[in-house]
C-alpha positions as a Markdown table, in Angstrom:
| # | Residue | x | y | z |
|---|---|---|---|---|
| 1 | Met | 41.2 | 27.8 | 267.5 |
| 2 | Asp | 44.5 | 26.6 | 268.9 |
| 3 | Tyr | 45.0 | 23.9 | 271.5 |
| 4 | Ala | 47.8 | 23.3 | 274.0 |
| 5 | Glu | 48.2 | 20.8 | 276.8 |
| 6 | Arg | 51.1 | 19.6 | 279.0 |
| 7 | Leu | 50.9 | 16.0 | 280.1 |
| 8 | Thr | 52.2 | 16.6 | 283.6 |
| 9 | Val | 52.8 | 13.7 | 286.0 |
| 10 | Pro | 49.8 | 13.3 | 288.4 |
| 11 | Leu | 50.0 | 14.4 | 292.1 |
| 12 | Arg | 49.8 | 10.8 | 293.3 |
| 13 | Trp | 53.1 | 10.0 | 291.6 |
| 14 | Trp | 54.7 | 12.9 | 293.5 |
| 15 | Ala | 53.3 | 11.6 | 296.8 |
| 16 | Gln | 54.4 | 8.1 | 296.1 |
| 17 | Gly | 57.8 | 9.2 | 295.0 |
| 18 | Thr | 58.3 | 11.3 | 298.1 |
| 19 | Met | 57.3 | 8.3 | 300.3 |
| 20 | Leu | 59.8 | 6.2 | 298.4 |
| 21 | Val | 62.6 | 8.7 | 299.0 |
| 22 | Ala | 61.6 | 9.0 | 302.7 |
| 23 | Ser | 61.8 | 5.2 | 302.9 |
| 24 | Leu | 65.2 | 5.3 | 301.3 |
| 25 | Trp | 66.4 | 7.9 | 303.8 |
| 26 | Leu | 65.2 | 5.8 | 306.7 |
| 27 | Ala | 67.0 | 2.7 | 305.4 |
| 28 | Val | 70.2 | 4.5 | 304.6 |
| 29 | Leu | 70.2 | 6.4 | 307.9 |
| 30 | Ala | 70.0 | 3.0 | 309.8 |
| 31 | Ala | 73.1 | 1.7 | 308.0 |
| 32 | Thr | 75.3 | 4.8 | 307.5 |
| 33 | Pro | 76.3 | 8.0 | 309.2 |
| 34 | Gly | 73.8 | 11.0 | 309.0 |
| 35 | Pro | 75.7 | 13.0 | 306.3 |
| 36 | Val | 75.8 | 10.0 | 304.0 |
| 37 | Ala | 72.1 | 9.3 | 304.5 |
| 38 | Trp | 71.2 | 12.9 | 303.8 |
| 39 | Ser | 73.4 | 13.3 | 300.7 |
| 40 | Thr | 72.1 | 10.0 | 299.3 |
| 41 | Thr | 68.5 | 11.1 | 300.0 |
| 42 | Leu | 69.0 | 14.5 | 298.4 |
| 43 | Gly | 70.5 | 12.8 | 295.3 |
| 44 | Ala | 67.6 | 10.5 | 295.1 |
| 45 | Leu | 65.1 | 13.3 | 295.5 |
| 46 | Ala | 66.9 | 15.4 | 292.8 |
| 47 | Leu | 66.8 | 12.4 | 290.5 |
| 48 | Met | 63.1 | 11.8 | 291.1 |
| 49 | Val | 62.2 | 15.5 | 290.5 |
| 50 | Ala | 64.3 | 15.5 | 287.3 |
| 51 | Leu | 62.6 | 12.4 | 286.0 |
| 52 | Phe | 59.1 | 13.5 | 286.8 |
| 53 | Val | 59.5 | 16.9 | 285.4 |
| 54 | Ser | 61.2 | 15.6 | 282.2 |
| 55 | Tyr | 58.5 | 12.8 | 281.7 |
| 56 | Gly | 55.6 | 15.2 | 282.4 |
| 57 | Asn | 56.9 | 18.1 | 280.4 |
| 58 | Val | 55.7 | 16.7 | 277.0 |
| 59 | Arg | 53.2 | 19.0 | 275.2 |
| 60 | Val | 50.4 | 18.2 | 272.8 |
| 61 | Gly | 49.0 | 21.0 | 270.7 |
| 62 | Val | 47.7 | 22.6 | 267.5 |
| 63 | Ala | 49.2 | 25.9 | 266.4 |
| 64 | Gly | 50.6 | 27.5 | 263.3 |
| 65 | Gly | 49.0 | 24.9 | 261.0 |
| 66 | Glu | 50.7 | 22.0 | 262.8 |
| 67 | Leu | 49.8 | 19.2 | 265.2 |
| 68 | Arg | 52.5 | 18.8 | 267.8 |
| 69 | Ala | 53.0 | 15.8 | 270.1 |
| 70 | Gly | 56.1 | 16.0 | 272.1 |
| 71 | Arg | 59.0 | 16.7 | 269.7 |
| 72 | Ala | 57.1 | 15.4 | 266.7 |
| 73 | His | 55.0 | 17.7 | 264.5 |
| 74 | Ile | 53.0 | 17.3 | 261.3 |
| 75 | Pro | 51.4 | 19.9 | 259.1 |
| 76 | Leu | 47.6 | 19.7 | 259.3 |
| 77 | Thr | 47.6 | 19.4 | 255.5 |
| 78 | His | 48.9 | 15.8 | 256.0 |
| 79 | Val | 46.3 | 14.9 | 258.7 |
| 80 | Gly | 43.3 | 12.8 | 257.8 |
| 81 | Glu | 40.6 | 11.6 | 260.2 |
| 82 | Val | 41.1 | 12.5 | 263.9 |
| 83 | Val | 39.1 | 10.5 | 266.4 |
| 84 | Ala | 38.7 | 11.1 | 270.1 |
| 85 | Leu | 39.2 | 7.8 | 272.0 |
| 86 | Glu | 37.8 | 6.6 | 275.3 |
| 87 | Pro | 40.0 | 4.6 | 277.7 |
| 88 | Glu | 39.0 | 1.1 | 276.3 |
| 89 | Glu | 39.7 | 2.2 | 272.7 |
| 90 | Met | 43.1 | 3.7 | 273.7 |
| 91 | Arg | 44.1 | 0.5 | 275.5 |
| 92 | Arg | 43.1 | -1.6 | 272.5 |
| 93 | Leu | 44.9 | 0.6 | 269.9 |
| 94 | Ala | 48.0 | 0.8 | 272.1 |
| 95 | Gly | 48.1 | -2.9 | 272.6 |
| 96 | Arg | 46.3 | -5.7 | 270.7 |
| 97 | Asp | 45.4 | -3.6 | 267.6 |
| 98 | Ala | 48.6 | -1.5 | 267.5 |
| 99 | Asp | 50.5 | -1.0 | 264.3 |
| 100 | Ala | 54.3 | -1.1 | 264.8 |
| 101 | Arg | 54.7 | 1.8 | 262.3 |
| 102 | Ala | 52.5 | 4.1 | 264.3 |
| 103 | His | 53.8 | 7.1 | 266.2 |
| 104 | Leu | 52.9 | 6.8 | 269.8 |
| 105 | Leu | 52.9 | 9.5 | 272.5 |
| 106 | Leu | 51.5 | 7.6 | 275.5 |
| 107 | Arg | 51.4 | 8.4 | 279.2 |
| 108 | Pro | 50.0 | 5.7 | 281.5 |
| 109 | Tyr | 48.3 | 8.2 | 283.7 |
| 110 | Val | 46.3 | 9.7 | 280.9 |
| 111 | Lys | 43.6 | 7.2 | 279.9 |
| 112 | Arg | 42.0 | 9.0 | 277.0 |
| 113 | Gly | 43.5 | 10.2 | 273.7 |
| 114 | Val | 43.2 | 10.7 | 270.0 |
| 115 | Arg | 44.0 | 8.7 | 266.9 |
| 116 | Val | 45.3 | 10.9 | 264.0 |
| 117 | Glu | 45.4 | 9.5 | 260.5 |
| 118 | Val | 48.5 | 10.5 | 258.5 |
| 119 | Thr | 47.7 | 11.1 | 254.8 |
| 120 | Asp | 51.2 | 12.0 | 253.6 |
| 121 | Pro | 52.1 | 9.4 | 250.9 |
| 122 | Ala | 55.8 | 9.8 | 251.7 |
| 123 | Asp | 55.3 | 9.1 | 255.4 |
| 124 | Pro | 55.3 | 5.4 | 256.3 |
| 125 | Thr | 53.5 | 6.2 | 259.6 |
| 126 | Pro | 49.8 | 5.2 | 259.2 |
| 127 | Tyr | 48.6 | 7.2 | 262.3 |
| 128 | Trp | 49.6 | 8.9 | 265.5 |
| 129 | Leu | 48.2 | 7.7 | 268.9 |
| 130 | Ile | 48.4 | 10.5 | 271.4 |
| 131 | Ser | 47.5 | 10.6 | 275.1 |
| 132 | Cys | 45.3 | 13.6 | 275.8 |
| 133 | Arg | 43.2 | 14.7 | 278.8 |
| 134 | Arg | 40.7 | 16.6 | 276.6 |
| 135 | Pro | 40.6 | 14.7 | 273.3 |
| 136 | Asp | 37.3 | 16.3 | 272.1 |
| 137 | Arg | 39.0 | 19.8 | 272.3 |
| 138 | Leu | 42.1 | 18.5 | 270.4 |
| 139 | Val | 39.9 | 17.0 | 267.7 |
| 140 | Ser | 38.0 | 20.3 | 267.4 |
| 141 | Ala | 41.2 | 22.3 | 267.2 |
| 142 | Val | 42.5 | 20.1 | 264.4 |
| 143 | Arg | 39.3 | 20.3 | 262.4 |
| 144 | Val | 39.0 | 24.1 | 262.8 |
| 145 | Asn | 42.6 | 24.7 | 261.7 |
| 146 | His | 42.7 | 22.0 | 259.1 |
| 147 | Thr | 43.4 | 23.4 | 255.6 |
| 148 | Gly | 44.1 | 20.2 | 253.6 |
| 149 | Pro | 42.0 | 18.2 | 251.1 |
| 150 | His | 40.9 | 15.8 | 253.9 |
| 151 | Ala | 39.5 | 18.4 | 256.2 |
| 152 | Gly | 36.4 | 17.2 | 257.9 |
């Protein structure tokens, strides 16, 4: 069983960003000639789209014997316990109980996630904390594909 998910930016961010750009257009139009207002607005819109697409293009998945979280990947043989987390647990592990050595892939608009123990003795990272919309499915995919001594 493989798993793949893209942590896209929610629709409300797009709506709010569009309203912000429209407000910018109105403010700039009141102070400058039309062509300046339109070019400024188009530039702001292009910047918003680029930022949202880039920020929301991160992928989380299990495939080919590896767990991937954004650009980072780890062989499942070096993965220990994987736990699905509810919003309160995620907030606690990302804040008060965080370990500065942990690898974090967090998105504020995804409230749930997983905690992945790293068992590689050469890796100083104790765990990964990954935002995920379907943490139970990610945990299942890791367990099914796990081939290491800590499979569970």
